[in-house]
N, C-alpha and C positions, 0 to 999 in steps of 0.2 A: 178217453183221455190219455190213459196210459200208452195205447196204440198209438195215438197219434205223436206223443213224444217221442217214442222209439223210432217212429217212421222218419220223423224231421230230423232226429240225431243222425239217422243212416243217409240222409240225403246230402248229396255233394253240394247243393246250394246253400247249405247251412254251414260251411266250412267257415273257420275263424278268419279274420283279416291277416293275421300273422302267417297263417298257413297258406294263403292264397298268395301271399308276398313271396313266402319261401318257394312256393311252386313257379312263380313268375320268374325269380332269381335263377332257379335251377334250370328253366327251359332257355333262359337267355345264355347261361353258360354252356348248354348243351349246342344252342344254335351256333355259337362262336368256336365251339370244339376247344374249351379253354385248356384242356388236357395237352393240345398240340403246341401250347406256349413253350414246351420244352425243346422244341427244335432251335429256336433264336435265342432264348434267354441264357442258356449256358454260355453261349459265345459271347454274348454281351458282357456277362461276369467275368469271363476269361480275360476279356480285353481290359475292363475295368481294373482286375487285379494286376496285370502287367504295369497298366499305369500308374497306379498306386505305389508300386514297388520300384518306381523310378526314383532316383537319389533326391531330385528336387520337387517331388510331389507331397503334398500334405493330405493325408487321409481325413476324409469328412462324412460323418453318418448321413449327413442330408445328401450328399451325393449319390449314396448306395439307394438311399429312399427314393430319390427322383428317378433313377436308372430304373428300379422296379416298377415304379408308378408308370412312367413312360412307356415301358414295354407293355405292360398290361392293356393301357388304355389305347395305346397305338394299334396293337393287334386286334383288339376287341372292336375299334372302330372300323378297321379295315375287313375284318371278317363278317361283321353285321351288315356292312355295305355290300359286299360281294353277295350275301344272301338276298339281299334286296334287288340288286341288279340282275341276279340269276333266277329270280323266283319262277318267271315264265318257262325258262330252259329246264329248272329243276323240275316243274310239274310234269313236262313231257318226257322225262327221262325215268325209266323204270327203277335205276338204282337210287335217285334222289328226290323221287316223288314224295317220299314220307318225311322229308325235311319240314321244318317247323312252319315256313310261311305257305308253301303248297298245300300242306297238309291242314292247314287251318288252325294249327296249334297256338301260332303268334300271328298277329295282324302285321300288315306292312307298316301301318302307322306306328306301332309300338317299337318295332325295329328301326324306324326311321328315328324316332325320338332317342332311342339307345345309341345310335350312330353318332348323332349330335351330341348328347352328353359325353360320350367317350372321346370325341373329337375336341370338345371344349377342355375336357380334363387333361387330355394330352398337352395340349399347348399350354394350359395353365400350370401344368406340372414342371414345365421348364423354368419357371421362375425359382423353382427350389435351388438351382444351380447359381444363382446370382452370387457374387457379382460377375460371374462369367456371361459374356454375352452370346457368343456363338450358338449355344443351345436354343435361346429364345430366337435369333435371327433365322436359323434353319428350321424351326419347328413346323411352320405352316407349309414350306415348301416340301419338306419330307412327308407331311400328312398328305398333302394333295398327291404325290407320287404313289404313295401307298394305295390310297383309294382308287388310283387310276388303273391299277392292275384288274380290277373287275372287268374292264373292257378288253382285255388283253386277247381273249380267244376270239374276239370279234375283228381283230385287227392283224394279227401276226401268228405264224406257225411257230415262232419262237417264244410263245407265251410264258412256256415253263421258266424261261430265264428272266422274264419280266418279275416274275415272282421271287426268284433266287435273287435279282437285284434288290427287290424291296427288302427282303431278309439280310442281305449282305450289309445293309446300312446299320444294323444293330451293334456289331462291335465298332463300327467307325463312330457312330454317335455316342456309345458308352465311353470311348476314349475321349472325344471331345468335351463331354460332360465332366470328365476328371481333369483334363489338361487344357481344355480349351483351345485346342489346336489341331491340324491334321498331321498324320505321321503314316510312316511306311508300315510298321507293325501291325495296326489294326486294319490297314488295305490289305494286307497278306491273309488275315484272319477273314476279311470280309470275301477274297477271292476263294478261300477253301469252302465258305457258304455258297458262293455263286454257284461253282460246279457241282457241288454235293446236293443242293436243293434242286438244282436243274435236272439232275439226274434222276432223283428218286420221284420227282414229280412226273417227269416222262413215264417211269414205271407205273406209277398211280393212274395216270391218264389212258394207260392201254386199256383199262376197263371199258371206257367209253368211245373206244375208236369208231365203231359203227355209228353210234348215235351222233358223234361229232361230224361224222362225214356226211349223214344223211340231213343233218340240221344245218349244214354249211358253217360249222363253226372250225376254227383254226387249232390244229395240235400236230405235234410230231407223229402221234401214231395214226392220226386220221390221213396225214398226208404221204407217210412211208410206210404204213402198216405195222403191225405190232413187232416183228422180226427186226425190221429196220429200226424202229423207235428203240428196241432193246439195245441193239449195237451202239447207238448214239448215246444211250444212258450209260453203258459200260465205258465209252470213251470219255464221257463226263465225269465218272468216278476215278477213272485212271488219272484225270488231269487234277482232280481232288486230292489224289494221294501225293502227285507232284508238289502241288500247293502246299500240302502238309509239310513235307521235308522242307520245302522253301521256308516255311514259317519257322520251323525248328531251327534253321540254320540262322536266318536273320534275326529273330528274337533272342538269340543267345540261350535258347533253352539247353538243358544237359541230357543225360541218359534216360532219366526217368521218362521225360516228354516224349523221347525218341522211341522208348518202348510203348508209349500211348500211340503214336503214330502208327507203329507197325500192328499194334492190335486193331486199331480202326479200320487200317487198310485190310486186314483179314476180314473184319466184318463187312467191308463194303464188297470184297470179292463173294463172301457167303451171301450177302443179299441177292446177288444175281444168280446163285445157284437155286433160289426159292422159286423164280418165275422162268417161264418159257413162252414162246409163242403158241405152244399148244395147251399150256396150263397156268392160268392166272388165278388159281384158287387160293394162293398164299400170298397174294398182293398186300393184304392188310399187315400180315407178320412182317414183310419186308419193309413195308412203308413205316408203321409206327414202332414195334418192337426193336428192330435193328437199329433203325435211326435214334430212337431214344437213347440206345446204348452208346452211339456214336458221340451224341452231342455231351451226355453226362460223362461219358468216357474221358473225352478230351478236357472237360473242365476239371475232373478229379485228377488227372495226370498232370494238367497244366499247374494246377495249384500246389500239388505235391512237389513239383520240380521248383517252382518260385520259393516254396517255404523252406525247403532244405538247402537251396543255393543261398538263402539269406542266413 
């Protein structure tokens, strides 16, 4: 009897429902790479902060909550849908064959349910911004555009900028959530994201240049090779720097934000020193570590500039 009890306790089949639920949540967060939310969220928060400090804007805690919820649910829906659409492609790529669906960790049905729940939660979260109407009106078109990115590599070599266009909506949407209007400043912040994300996604895609070419998938590295792709990525990041200086000027930021722009510019140049056509072993450092510093650095310098100026 004692031996059977010990054996049953050690068996994974006897794990408690709560542990099983925790494991499933952990797997879903790994699936969507929740940690990568850091790329767009700081830009949304910076845009909202600029909007809140406009003379005719009233701060509401519910708007901050709505922005956070919409960002999390929109990105989760888009990433989960991407994993669904790319499941067969991921299975054939040695670099991605261990992802949750091809590895059998999560079923396609479970990921589909998660995608639907997150999509509904995103649209529903826009009700938090009432009586403002634009967030609700734009929620479904924005969601459909975010989901459409999953087909980009099947359609155009410029798929990297399809992704960056999706992410550049975050500061524009945050501004609309606060002020219920379109404006130049969040568009400039979006332009920074457009060139920045497009550039680092090209660098990241260099890892799959041969696989994409053999699989007849579109990407800049598969079309022009790694060396040519890195040149395009560098140009994109130089345009990012130009957009940052434009944002500094037109948004009325002071010397603190200018220091942040200079620091971020140095980080972007450093990012390109980490990779070359002959050595891509540090792509992940360039992709995650440097870009996390870029996004949070701009948020920190932007908030400091705003608070000191007021």
